[in-house]
Structures are given as structure tokens and as C-alpha cells.
LUMZAZA-224764 format. One record per residue (C-alpha): residue in one letter; residue number from 1; x, y, z negated. Coordinates in nm, 2 decimals, m for minus. Example, Ala and Ser with C-alpha at 12.3 -4.5 7.8 and 13.67 -1.06 7.14 Angstrom:
residues 2
residu A, num 1, east 1.23, north m0.45, up m0.78 .
residu S, num 2, east 1.37, north m0.11, up m0.71 .
end
This chain:
residues 153
residu M, num 1, east 0.85, north m2.23, up m1.51 .
residu K, num 2, east 0.78, north m1.99, up m1.23 .
residu T, num 3, east 0.41, north m1.96, up m1.14 .
residu Q, num 4, east 0.31, north m2.11, up m0.81 .
residu P, num 5, east 0.06, north m1.93, up m0.58 .
residu I, num 6, east m0.15, north m2.24, up m0.54 .
residu I, num 7, east m0.11, north m2.60, up m0.65 .
residu P, num 8, east m0.32, north m2.88, up m0.50 .
residu H, num 9, east m0.47, north m3.11, up m0.77 .
residu L, num 10, east m0.57, north m3.45, up m0.64 .
residu A, num 11, east m0.79, north m3.72, up m0.78 .
residu V, num 12, east m0.69, north m4.07, up m0.67 .
residu D, num 13, east m0.79, north m4.42, up m0.75 .
residu N, num 14, east m0.44, north m4.53, up m0.88 .
residu A, num 15, east m0.23, north m4.23, up m0.98 .
residu S, num 16, east 0.07, north m4.44, up m1.07 .
residu A, num 17, east 0.08, north m4.60, up m0.73 .
residu A, num 18, east 0.02, north m4.26, up m0.57 .
residu I, num 19, east 0.32, north m4.12, up m0.75 .
residu E, num 20, east 0.53, north m4.41, up m0.63 .
residu F, num 21, east 0.41, north m4.35, up m0.27 .
residu Y, num 22, east 0.48, north m3.98, up m0.27 .
residu V, num 23, east 0.83, north m4.04, up m0.40 .
residu K, num 24, east 0.90, north m4.30, up m0.12 .
residu A, num 25, east 0.71, north m4.12, up 0.16 .
residu F, num 26, east 0.79, north m3.76, up 0.10 .
residu G, num 27, east 1.08, north m3.75, up m0.14 .
residu A, num 28, east 0.87, north m3.61, up m0.42 .
residu K, num 29, east 1.02, north m3.58, up m0.77 .
residu E, num 30, east 0.81, north m3.67, up m1.08 .
residu I, num 31, east 0.81, north m3.37, up m1.32 .
residu S, num 32, east 0.56, north m3.51, up m1.58 .
residu R, num 33, east 0.31, north m3.78, up m1.64 .
residu Q, num 34, east 0.05, north m3.80, up m1.92 .
residu P, num 35, east m0.14, north m4.12, up m1.98 .
residu A, num 36, east m0.51, north m4.11, up m2.06 .
residu P, num 37, east m0.56, north m4.15, up m2.44 .
residu Q, num 38, east m0.83, north m4.42, up m2.43 .
residu N, num 39, east m0.67, north m4.60, up m2.13 .
residu P, num 40, east m0.29, north m4.56, up m2.11 .
residu S, num 41, east m0.28, north m4.75, up m1.78 .
residu K, num 42, east m0.46, north m4.45, up m1.62 .
residu V, num 43, east m0.29, north m4.11, up m1.56 .
residu L, num 44, east m0.47, north m3.81, up m1.71 .
residu H, num 45, east m0.23, north m3.57, up m1.55 .
residu A, num 46, east 0.09, north m3.58, up m1.35 .
residu E, num 47, east 0.29, north m3.32, up m1.17 .
residu L, num 48, east 0.53, north m3.37, up m0.88 .
residu E, num 49, east 0.78, north m3.14, up m0.71 .
residu L, num 50, east 0.74, north m3.18, up m0.33 .
residu N, num 51, east 0.90, north m2.98, up m0.05 .
residu G, num 52, east 0.98, north m2.69, up m0.28 .
residu G, num 53, east 0.63, north m2.67, up m0.42 .
residu R, num 54, east 0.42, north m2.85, up m0.68 .
residu L, num 55, east 0.14, north m3.11, up m0.66 .
residu M, num 56, east m0.07, north m3.22, up m0.95 .
residu L, num 57, east m0.27, north m3.55, up m0.96 .
residu A, num 58, east m0.46, north m3.78, up m1.18 .
residu D, num 59, east m0.66, north m4.09, up m1.18 .
residu D, num 60, east m1.03, north m4.04, up m1.10 .
residu F, num 61, east m1.25, north m4.05, up m1.41 .
residu P, num 62, east m1.61, north m4.09, up m1.28 .
residu E, num 63, east m1.73, north m4.15, up m1.63 .
residu M, num 64, east m1.67, north m3.78, up m1.70 .
residu R, num 65, east m1.89, north m3.68, up m1.40 .
residu G, num 66, east m2.20, north m3.89, up m1.46 .
residu G, num 67, east m2.05, north m4.20, up m1.28 .
residu K, num 68, east m1.97, north m4.01, up m0.96 .
residu A, num 69, east m1.63, north m4.09, up m0.81 .
residu S, num 70, east m1.44, north m3.80, up m0.66 .
residu T, num 71, east m1.15, north m3.95, up m0.47 .
residu A, num 72, east m1.11, north m3.91, up m0.09 .
residu K, num 73, east m1.17, north m4.28, up m0.05 .
residu A, num 74, east m1.49, north m4.28, up m0.25 .
residu L, num 75, east m1.62, north m3.98, up m0.06 .
residu G, num 76, east m1.54, north m4.13, up 0.28 .
residu G, num 77, east m1.25, north m3.89, up 0.35 .
residu S, num 78, east m1.16, north m3.53, up 0.27 .
residu P, num 79, east m1.20, north m3.21, up 0.47 .
residu V, num 80, east m0.86, north m3.10, up 0.32 .
residu T, num 81, east m0.53, north m3.16, up 0.49 .
residu L, num 82, east m0.21, north m3.13, up 0.29 .
residu H, num 83, east 0.06, north m2.98, up 0.51 .
residu L, num 84, east 0.44, north m3.01, up 0.48 .
residu T, num 85, east 0.67, north m2.80, up 0.70 .
residu S, num 86, east 1.03, north m2.92, up 0.71 .
residu E, num 87, east 1.32, north m2.93, up 0.95 .
residu S, num 88, east 1.31, north m3.31, up 0.88 .
residu A, num 89, east 0.94, north m3.35, up 0.94 .
residu E, num 90, east 0.98, north m3.64, up 1.18 .
residu Q, num 91, east 1.19, north m3.83, up 0.92 .
residu L, num 92, east 0.93, north m3.77, up 0.65 .
residu F, num 93, east 0.65, north m3.88, up 0.89 .
residu N, num 94, east 0.84, north m4.20, up 0.96 .
residu Q, num 95, east 0.91, north m4.25, up 0.59 .
residu A, num 96, east 0.54, north m4.21, up 0.51 .
residu V, num 97, east 0.44, north m4.46, up 0.77 .
residu K, num 98, east 0.70, north m4.71, up 0.64 .
residu A, num 99, east 0.57, north m4.65, up 0.29 .
residu G, num 100, east 0.21, north m4.74, up 0.40 .
residu A, num 101, east 0.05, north m4.43, up 0.56 .
residu K, num 102, east m0.16, north m4.48, up 0.87 .
residu V, num 103, east m0.08, north m4.26, up 1.17 .
residu T, num 104, east m0.38, north m4.03, up 1.24 .
residu M, num 105, east m0.20, north m3.82, up 1.50 .
residu P, num 106, east 0.13, north m3.93, up 1.65 .
residu F, num 107, east 0.43, north m3.70, up 1.58 .
residu A, num 108, east 0.50, north m3.50, up 1.90 .
residu E, num 109, east 0.57, north m3.16, up 2.05 .
residu Q, num 110, east 0.26, north m2.93, up 2.01 .
residu F, num 111, east 0.15, north m2.64, up 2.21 .
residu W, num 112, east 0.20, north m2.40, up 1.92 .
residu G, num 113, east 0.58, north m2.46, up 1.91 .
residu S, num 114, east 0.61, north m2.72, up 1.64 .
residu R, num 115, east 0.68, north m3.09, up 1.64 .
residu Y, num 116, east 0.38, north m3.22, up 1.44 .
residu G, num 117, east 0.19, north m3.53, up 1.34 .
residu Q, num 118, east m0.07, north m3.65, up 1.08 .
residu V, num 119, east m0.10, north m3.95, up 0.86 .
residu T, num 120, east m0.36, north m4.07, up 0.61 .
residu D, num 121, east m0.20, north m4.20, up 0.29 .
residu P, num 122, east m0.32, north m4.52, up 0.11 .
residu F, num 123, east m0.54, north m4.31, up m0.11 .
residu G, num 124, east m0.75, north m4.16, up 0.18 .
residu L, num 125, east m0.58, north m3.82, up 0.19 .
residu L, num 126, east m0.47, north m3.66, up 0.52 .
residu W, num 127, east m0.12, north m3.52, up 0.55 .
residu S, num 128, east 0.02, north m3.32, up 0.83 .
residu L, num 129, east 0.39, north m3.28, up 0.89 .
residu G, num 130, east 0.55, north m3.03, up 1.11 .
residu T, num 131, east 0.87, north m2.85, up 1.20 .
residu P, num 132, east 0.89, north m2.47, up 1.17 .
residu E, num 133, east 0.72, north m2.31, up 1.46 .
residu K, num 134, east 0.91, north m2.16, up 1.75 .
residu P, num 135, east 0.82, north m1.81, up 1.83 .
residu M, num 136, east 0.53, north m1.80, up 2.09 .
residu T, num 137, east 0.35, north m1.52, up 2.26 .
residu D, num 138, east m0.02, north m1.48, up 2.22 .
residu E, num 139, east m0.05, north m1.57, up 2.59 .
residu Q, num 140, east 0.15, north m1.89, up 2.55 .
residu L, num 141, east m0.06, north m1.99, up 2.25 .
residu R, num 142, east m0.39, north m1.92, up 2.44 .
residu K, num 143, east m0.28, north m2.12, up 2.74 .
residu G, num 144, east m0.15, north m2.40, up 2.53 .
residu A, num 145, east m0.47, north m2.42, up 2.33 .
residu E, num 146, east m0.68, north m2.42, up 2.65 .
residu Q, num 147, east m0.48, north m2.70, up 2.80 .
residu S, num 148, east m0.48, north m2.90, up 2.49 .
residu M, num 149, east m0.85, north m2.86, up 2.42 .
residu T, num 150, east m0.94, north m2.93, up 2.79 .
residu A, num 151, east m0.73, north m3.25, up 2.79 .
residu K, num 152, east m0.91, north m3.38, up 2.48 .
residu A, num 153, east m1.27, north m3.29, up 2.59 .
end
């Protein structure tokens, strides 16, 4: 296997359901799944192929961290956004919503030259989806950011 520059590793409250969701929502392909030895209904480790990269995930095991849960839901959200760039980003966005994701930011044309939107998956994780960016000058980006930030203030 070719080494990857970085692979996100997610802790979720139902890894089997998360795998099913990521397959339906984003077209992920399951590479491997290892059940937990003492509880085969929980996933100790799984790996997915997604949008040309890899994603690892597992069920949360709070008992291994002094009873502290570490999922995005248990923590009230996550500061991390998982981003997918694709020519078919809008289709993936709509698939994710149909599979159960909640729209966090509607899919639309953005000032930086991409069609882009955000969803929160059923496991509390934030995903952004966008088309490849069109070339923009620094001046276009500055003006677009100013207009966008002023409109939201």
C-alpha cells in the first residue's frame, strides 16, 4: 500500500452505522474492518477509501480513557472539518443530505471561486464539499472576502 500524507482517524458512537453512512453519502469503499475482541459488535478499527484518500474510524472506547467519551457528539461538536473536493461535489452534498446529514451551510457559489457547502453527519462530524476552485486574483479574493464578511456581520 502506498503511504498517505495524512489519514484522519475518527472515533464515532456507532462505527458500523458510520461506515454504511459514508458509503451511501460519499461513495466510500470499505477496505477493512476489525471487530473488538471483547465485543464483536463494536469496531476496533476500520479503513475506508474515500475520494482518492483514506479514512480510518473506530467505535469510541471511553473505558480505555478513564470513562471519557471522545466522539464529536459527546464533546458537543468538533473544531475539525473534513473536506472533499470533487467535480461532483453538489451530487455528493445532496447524497449526504439524503443519507441523513444536516445542512450546515447550503451548497452555493462562493467568493473564492468554488461551489461549496457544509453538512453535519449523523455522528456529529462536519464535512465540507466543494468543486475545484477557479483561478482568482488576490484582489478578487480580498474584495469577495470583504463583501462576504460584511454581509454576515
